[in-house]
C-alpha positions as CSV (number, residue, x, y, z in Angstrom):
1,M,-9.0,-8.4,-15.7
2,A,-9.6,-9.3,-19.2
3,T,-8.3,-5.7,-20.3
4,I,-5.5,-6.4,-18.2
5,K,-4.2,-9.9,-19.9
6,R,-4.9,-8.0,-23.2
7,A,-2.2,-4.8,-22.6
8,L,0.1,-7.3,-20.8
9,I,0.2,-9.4,-24.4
10,V,1.3,-5.8,-25.5
11,A,3.2,-5.1,-23.2
12,S,5.3,-7.8,-22.9
13,I,6.1,-8.4,-26.6
14,T,6.8,-4.2,-26.8
15,L,9.0,-5.0,-23.8
16,I,11.1,-8.2,-25.3
17,A,11.6,-6.5,-29.1
18,A,12.9,-3.4,-26.5
19,F,15.4,-5.7,-24.9
20,F,16.7,-7.3,-27.6
21,L,17.0,-4.5,-29.9
22,N,19.1,-2.8,-27.0
23,M,16.6,0.2,-26.7
24,S,18.4,1.3,-29.9
25,V,14.6,2.4,-31.1
26,P,13.5,5.6,-29.6
27,L,11.8,5.0,-26.1
28,A,9.0,7.0,-28.0
29,A,8.1,3.8,-30.5
30,Q,6.5,2.6,-27.2
31,E,3.9,5.2,-26.7
32,Q,0.9,3.6,-28.0
33,Q,1.9,0.0,-26.9
34,I,-0.5,-0.2,-23.9
35,I,-4.2,0.9,-24.2
36,H,-6.8,0.1,-21.5
37,A,-8.8,3.1,-22.0
38,D,-12.0,3.6,-23.9
39,T,-10.6,4.4,-27.4
40,S,-13.9,5.2,-28.4
41,I,-14.0,8.7,-26.7
42,M,-13.5,11.6,-29.0
43,A,-13.4,9.0,-32.3
44,G,-15.5,9.6,-35.8
45,F,-16.2,12.5,-37.7
46,P,-18.1,13.2,-35.7
47,P,-17.7,11.5,-32.6
48,P,-21.0,10.4,-31.5
49,V,-22.8,12.6,-28.8
50,E,-22.6,10.4,-26.1
51,K,-18.6,10.1,-26.5
52,R,-17.8,13.4,-26.9
53,V,-16.0,15.2,-23.8
54,T,-17.9,18.3,-22.3
55,L,-17.2,20.6,-19.3
56,E,-19.6,18.2,-17.2
57,N,-18.0,14.8,-18.0
58,W,-13.9,16.1,-18.8
59,Q,-12.8,15.2,-14.9
60,H,-14.9,11.7,-14.8
61,Q,-13.6,8.2,-16.6
62,P,-13.6,6.7,-19.3
63,F,-13.7,10.6,-20.4
64,N,-10.5,12.1,-18.5
65,H,-8.2,9.8,-20.3
66,W,-8.6,11.9,-23.2
67,S,-9.1,15.0,-21.8
68,F,-6.2,15.4,-19.4
69,M,-4.3,14.9,-22.6
70,H,-5.9,16.8,-24.7
71,M,-7.2,20.2,-23.0
72,E,-6.2,22.8,-24.8
73,Q,-9.1,20.9,-27.0
74,V,-11.3,20.8,-23.8
75,M,-11.5,24.8,-22.6
76,R,-8.9,27.7,-23.4
77,T,-5.7,27.3,-22.4
78,A,-1.8,29.8,-22.4
79,L,1.0,28.2,-23.2
80,V,4.0,28.6,-21.3
81,D,7.0,28.9,-23.8
82,R,10.0,26.8,-23.2
83,G,12.0,29.3,-25.4
84,V,14.5,29.2,-28.2
85,G,17.1,27.0,-26.3
86,P,18.4,23.4,-27.1
87,I,16.7,20.5,-25.4
88,T,18.9,19.7,-22.3
89,P,19.5,15.7,-22.7
90,L,18.0,13.6,-20.2
91,P,20.2,10.2,-20.8
92,K,19.0,6.5,-20.5
93,L,20.0,3.7,-19.0
94,P,17.3,1.6,-19.2
95,I,16.6,-1.4,-16.2
96,S,14.1,-3.8,-17.0
97,L,11.5,-3.2,-13.8
98,S,8.0,-3.7,-15.7
99,S,7.8,-7.5,-14.5
100,L,9.3,-6.7,-11.0
101,K,6.6,-8.6,-8.9
102,F,5.9,-7.5,-5.3
103,K,3.1,-7.7,-2.9
104,S,0.1,-5.5,-2.9
105,P,-1.1,-3.8,0.5
106,E,-3.7,-6.9,0.1
107,G,-0.8,-9.3,0.1
108,K,-1.6,-10.2,-3.3
109,E,1.3,-10.8,-5.6
110,I,1.4,-7.8,-8.5
111,T,3.9,-7.0,-11.3
112,V,5.1,-3.5,-11.6
113,L,2.6,-3.2,-15.5
114,E,0.0,-4.4,-13.4
115,A,0.3,-2.3,-10.9
116,L,0.8,0.6,-13.8
117,I,-2.3,-0.8,-15.7
118,E,-4.8,-1.2,-12.2
119,I,-3.3,2.9,-11.2
120,D,-4.5,4.2,-14.5
121,S,-1.0,5.2,-14.9
122,N,-0.6,7.0,-18.9
123,G,2.9,8.2,-18.1
124,Y,5.5,7.2,-15.2
125,L,8.9,8.5,-15.4
126,L,12.2,7.3,-13.4
127,I,15.1,9.4,-13.4
128,K,18.3,8.0,-11.4
129,D,21.4,9.7,-11.0
130,G,20.4,12.0,-13.7
131,K,19.6,9.2,-16.2
132,I,16.1,7.4,-17.6
133,I,15.8,4.0,-16.1
134,F,12.2,3.5,-16.8
135,E,9.6,4.8,-19.1
136,Y,6.3,4.0,-19.7
137,Y,3.3,5.3,-22.0
138,A,-0.2,4.1,-22.3
139,N,-3.9,4.8,-23.6
140,G,-1.9,7.4,-26.5
141,F,0.1,9.0,-24.3
142,S,3.4,10.2,-26.0
143,P,6.4,11.9,-25.0
144,R,5.3,15.3,-27.5
145,M,2.0,15.6,-25.5
146,R,0.7,17.3,-22.0
147,H,-0.9,15.9,-19.3
148,L,-2.5,17.8,-17.0
149,T,-0.9,17.6,-13.6
150,Q,-4.2,18.7,-11.4
151,S,-2.6,19.8,-8.1
152,A,0.7,18.6,-8.9
153,G,1.2,22.0,-10.2
154,K,0.6,24.0,-7.6
155,S,4.1,22.9,-6.4
156,V,5.6,24.5,-9.5
157,S,3.5,27.6,-8.2
158,G,4.9,27.7,-5.3
159,T,8.8,27.1,-6.5
160,L,8.2,30.4,-8.9
161,A,7.0,32.6,-5.4
162,A,9.6,31.2,-3.3
163,V,12.2,32.0,-6.3
164,L,10.8,35.5,-5.9
165,I,10.9,35.7,-2.6
166,A,14.5,34.8,-2.5
167,E,15.2,37.6,-5.4
168,G,13.2,40.2,-3.4
169,V,10.3,40.9,-6.1
170,L,7.7,39.2,-3.0
171,D,8.1,39.4,0.8
172,E,7.0,36.4,2.3
173,N,5.6,38.4,5.9
174,K,3.3,41.2,4.2
175,L,-0.4,41.1,3.6
176,V,-2.0,39.5,1.1
177,T,-4.1,42.7,1.3
178,E,-1.2,44.8,0.7
179,Y,-0.5,43.1,-2.7
180,L,-4.4,42.6,-3.5
181,P,-6.5,45.8,-2.0
182,E,-9.5,43.5,-3.5
183,M,-8.7,41.0,-1.2
184,R,-9.7,43.3,2.0
185,G,-13.2,42.4,3.6
186,S,-12.6,38.9,2.9
187,A,-11.0,36.0,5.1
188,Y,-7.4,36.7,3.8
189,E,-7.6,39.9,5.9
190,K,-4.3,39.8,8.2
191,A,-3.3,37.0,6.1
192,T,0.3,37.0,4.9
193,L,2.0,35.5,1.7
194,R,3.8,33.1,4.0
195,H,0.5,31.9,5.4
196,V,-0.9,31.4,1.7
197,M,2.5,30.2,1.1
198,N,2.0,27.2,3.2
199,M,-1.3,27.2,3.4
200,T,-1.9,28.1,6.8
201,A,-4.4,31.1,6.5
202,G,-7.3,30.0,8.3
203,I,-9.8,29.7,5.2
204,K,-13.4,28.6,5.0
205,Y,-12.9,26.3,2.2
206,S,-14.2,22.9,1.8
207,E,-12.6,20.4,-1.3
208,D,-15.9,18.1,-1.6
209,Y,-15.6,18.5,-5.3
210,Y,-18.8,16.3,-5.9
211,D,-20.9,18.9,-3.3
212,P,-22.3,22.1,-5.0
213,N,-22.4,23.9,-2.2
214,A,-18.8,23.4,-1.5
215,E,-16.5,26.4,-2.6
216,V,-14.5,24.0,-4.5
217,Y,-17.9,23.5,-6.7
218,K,-17.7,26.8,-7.1
219,H,-14.0,27.7,-7.5
220,E,-14.2,25.8,-10.7
221,I,-16.7,27.3,-12.4
222,S,-15.2,30.6,-11.5
223,H,-12.0,29.7,-14.0
224,A,-14.2,27.8,-16.1
225,W,-14.1,23.8,-15.1
226,K,-17.3,23.5,-14.6
227,P,-20.5,25.0,-16.9
228,A,-21.0,28.7,-15.6
229,K,-24.1,29.4,-13.8
230,E,-26.0,32.3,-13.4
231,G,-25.1,34.2,-10.0
232,M,-21.8,32.9,-9.8
233,S,-18.6,34.3,-10.4
234,S,-17.0,33.9,-13.6
235,T,-13.6,34.6,-13.4
236,L,-11.3,33.7,-10.5
237,Y,-10.7,37.6,-9.8
238,D,-14.2,37.8,-9.3
239,F,-14.4,34.3,-7.1
240,L,-11.4,35.3,-4.3
241,P,-12.8,38.2,-2.6
242,T,-16.1,36.1,-1.8
243,L,-14.1,33.8,0.3
244,K,-15.8,35.8,3.2
245,E,-15.3,33.3,6.0
246,K,-12.6,31.8,8.5
247,D,-12.0,28.1,10.4
248,R,-9.1,29.3,12.8
249,E,-6.8,32.2,13.2
250,H,-4.3,32.3,10.7
251,G,-0.7,30.6,10.9
252,V,-1.9,27.9,13.4
253,H,-1.9,24.8,11.7
254,F,-2.6,23.6,8.2
255,E,-5.3,22.9,6.2
256,Y,-5.4,22.1,2.5
257,C,-7.0,24.9,0.3
258,S,-6.8,25.1,-3.6
259,A,-7.7,28.7,-3.5
260,H,-4.6,29.8,-1.8
261,T,-2.5,28.6,-4.7
262,D,-4.9,31.2,-6.9
263,V,-4.5,34.1,-4.4
264,L,-0.3,33.1,-4.4
265,A,-0.4,33.2,-8.3
266,W,-2.5,37.0,-8.1
267,I,-0.2,38.3,-5.5
268,I,2.9,36.9,-8.3
269,E,0.9,38.7,-11.5
270,R,0.2,42.1,-9.6
271,A,4.8,42.0,-7.6
272,T,5.6,41.5,-11.2
273,G,3.6,42.7,-13.8
274,S,3.2,39.9,-16.0
275,K,0.6,37.1,-16.4
276,L,1.9,33.9,-14.4
277,T,2.7,32.0,-17.9
278,E,4.9,34.4,-18.9
279,I,7.1,34.7,-15.5
280,L,7.0,31.1,-15.5
281,S,8.7,30.5,-18.6
282,D,11.2,33.6,-18.1
283,R,12.4,31.9,-14.4
284,L,12.1,28.6,-14.9
285,W,10.5,26.7,-17.8
286,S,13.0,28.5,-20.5
287,Q,15.6,27.6,-18.7
288,L,15.3,24.0,-18.0
289,G,16.2,23.3,-21.7
290,A,12.3,21.7,-21.7
291,E,11.3,19.7,-25.2
292,N,8.0,20.8,-25.1
293,D,6.0,24.1,-24.3
294,A,3.8,23.7,-20.9
295,L,0.5,25.3,-20.9
296,Y,-2.1,26.4,-18.2
297,T,-6.2,26.4,-18.4
298,V,-7.4,29.9,-18.0
299,D,-10.6,31.4,-17.1
300,D,-12.8,34.2,-19.1
301,A,-10.5,36.6,-18.0
302,G,-7.4,34.5,-19.4
303,T,-5.8,34.1,-16.1
304,A,-4.0,30.7,-15.4
305,T,-5.4,28.8,-13.2
306,A,-2.7,28.0,-10.9
307,N,-4.3,25.5,-8.3
308,G,-4.8,22.4,-10.9
309,G,-4.6,23.6,-14.3
310,F,-0.6,22.8,-15.4
311,S,-0.4,20.8,-18.5
312,V,3.3,19.4,-18.9
313,S,5.2,16.3,-20.5
314,L,6.2,13.3,-19.1
315,R,10.3,14.0,-19.2
316,D,9.8,17.8,-18.9
317,F,8.2,17.2,-15.5
318,G,11.3,15.1,-15.3
319,R,13.4,17.6,-15.8
320,F,12.1,20.1,-13.1
321,G,12.1,17.6,-11.0
322,Q,16.2,16.8,-11.8
323,M,16.8,20.2,-11.8
324,L,15.3,20.6,-8.1
325,L,17.0,17.3,-6.9
326,Q,20.3,19.1,-8.3
327,N,19.8,21.7,-5.6
328,G,18.5,24.3,-8.2
329,F,21.6,23.8,-10.8
330,Y,20.9,22.5,-14.1
331,N,21.4,23.3,-17.6
332,G,24.4,24.9,-16.9
333,R,23.1,27.9,-14.4
334,Q,21.3,27.9,-10.9
335,I,17.8,28.5,-12.1
336,V,16.5,28.1,-7.8
337,P,18.8,28.7,-5.2
338,A,19.9,25.9,-3.1
339,K,18.4,27.8,0.4
340,V,15.3,27.8,-1.9
341,V,15.0,24.1,-2.6
342,E,15.9,23.6,0.9
343,G,12.7,24.6,1.9
344,F,10.7,22.2,-0.1
345,F,11.9,19.3,1.8
346,G,11.1,21.1,5.5
347,G,8.3,22.6,7.5
348,D,6.2,22.2,10.6
349,H,5.0,18.8,11.2
350,A,3.2,19.7,14.3
351,K,0.8,21.8,11.7
352,F,0.7,19.1,9.6
353,M,-0.8,17.0,11.9
354,K,-3.3,19.1,13.2
355,S,-5.1,18.8,9.7
356,Q,-7.3,16.4,7.9
357,K,-5.1,15.9,5.0
358,G,-1.9,15.3,7.6
359,Q,-3.6,12.8,9.0
360,L,-5.1,10.9,6.6
361,L,-1.8,10.9,4.8
362,S,0.4,9.2,7.8
363,K,-2.5,6.8,8.6
364,E,-2.8,5.7,5.3
365,L,0.7,5.9,4.0
366,P,3.3,5.9,6.7
367,Q,6.1,4.7,5.6
368,F,6.4,7.6,3.4
369,F,4.6,10.3,5.6
370,S,5.8,9.7,8.6
371,K,6.8,12.9,9.6
372,G,5.4,15.2,7.0
373,A,4.7,18.8,6.5
374,Y,3.6,21.4,3.8
375,Q,5.8,24.0,2.7
376,D,6.1,26.4,-0.2
377,Q,3.0,24.1,-1.9
378,W,5.0,21.2,-1.6
379,W,4.4,17.8,0.6
380,A,7.5,17.6,2.3
381,M,8.0,13.9,3.5
382,D,10.5,13.2,6.2
383,V,11.3,17.2,8.1
384,E,13.8,15.3,10.0
385,S,15.7,13.8,7.1
386,K,14.7,16.2,4.6
387,N,15.3,14.0,2.3
388,R,12.0,13.1,0.3
389,T,9.2,15.9,-1.0
390,L,6.1,15.3,-3.2
391,A,4.0,17.3,-5.8
392,L,0.9,15.5,-4.9
393,G,-2.0,15.8,-7.5
394,S,-5.7,14.3,-7.8
395,F,-6.6,11.2,-9.7
396,G,-2.5,9.8,-9.4
397,N,-0.5,12.8,-10.9
398,L,2.4,12.9,-8.8
399,L,6.2,14.1,-8.8
400,Y,8.4,12.8,-6.0
401,L,12.0,13.9,-5.3
402,D,14.1,11.3,-3.4
403,R,17.5,12.8,-2.5
404,K,19.1,9.5,-0.6
405,S,17.9,7.2,-3.6
406,N,19.3,10.0,-6.2
407,I,15.4,9.4,-7.9
408,V,13.2,11.8,-9.8
409,M,9.8,9.9,-10.4
410,V,6.8,11.4,-12.3
411,Q,3.6,9.8,-12.8
412,L,0.9,11.1,-15.2
413,A,-2.8,9.4,-14.9
414,T,-6.1,10.0,-15.0
415,Q,-7.7,7.3,-12.1
416,R,-11.5,6.9,-11.1
417,V,-12.0,9.4,-9.0
418,N,-10.0,12.0,-7.3
419,A,-8.4,10.5,-4.3
420,D,-9.4,6.5,-3.8
421,I,-7.3,5.4,-1.1
422,P,-6.7,1.4,-2.0
423,I,-5.6,2.7,-5.5
424,K,-3.4,5.3,-3.5
425,R,-1.6,2.5,-1.2
426,L,-1.2,0.4,-4.7
427,E,1.0,3.4,-5.9
428,F,3.2,3.4,-3.2
429,K,3.3,-0.1,-2.6
430,M,4.8,0.2,-6.2
431,L,7.0,3.4,-5.2
432,E,8.4,1.2,-1.9
433,A,9.0,-2.0,-4.5
434,L,10.9,-0.1,-7.0
435,L,13.0,2.1,-4.4
436,A,13.9,-1.4,-2.8
437,E,15.0,-2.8,-5.7
438,L,16.9,-0.1,-7.4
439,E,18.7,0.2,-3.7
440,K,20.2,-3.3,-4.5
């Protein structure tokens, strides 16, 4: 609690100064004003051994506050080139929202700023009608820095794949094994590209990150997120064909599986003859007018970790979201076909509700997931109205698109655990309060 109070004092001074200056200073000037993380991590020359980020600790607090903002210093990475064109402006029309009060899920009155600190947000961006109305940085994060998005980056891969399907480069009805003969004999036999896109391929795959016997644990070793272990796959190309067991027939229902995104990325690379970083730059990133290059973590073979290794700056993720909110038209060009964007807001609700994730989200966040679905690697939130969709990542990383309110929200965060339900409730309660305030 003392940490929050200290952070609030500094933040209040910053907000008051910004108000009287009428925001005449760049928003970047606020970037290091709110510090509530452990600043001793990786500090010193050299840093003490117990304060160093390693492959064993980088996803855990207090180390993830530093590592998620410095992935290129934690492991191998490859850039997604922004291209050579000018930066697309994001006009600013700031609204004072930090002091907005709302009721927490437990009924306690709390401000937006207090909530941002509680949910370990390092960056929070609200864009309404194409203008930045709220921008928050904490713990040393700044506009020029990139931040790991975890599984929110899956939606970037899904967007790229959907574009390639629309272009005829990919065929959604084609079998995985037609693209990747290496997957013959795996559980992906007879699964189509569409099954992979919508995560309805019936692969036995546990997402228990703390179980060393879980498939996701072995998966993370293969893409160099955990130390190598003897007898385990050391690259994604080696690991993915080892998934031999099915837990249901393909196409029956959705079940979240990170391996699907890496299979999808492998198909993209095989079909285009280009690395994921290159094709993403060519089709999307260089078209946005981004401020910064993005990047992916890569395995020992240089293969991008599509399932969670995407890092991006706060505003550039906002630009990506704004492009989609404008039906794919942005920076003076149609970057993503409008019919492709439409798919990100729809899907099969019945198949969604048969899954563990679907049932959990509809129970814990009913105000947002009453009619949810999963399609094209996006979490559609209301398939009836088709107004809201979400790129959802571990540790609080989010990209939220709201057609009705014409709002893009980005959060880049380093929460205590990868899926903390009480924190998720607070996170979305705050979003609900912000949306209500902006509709007045």
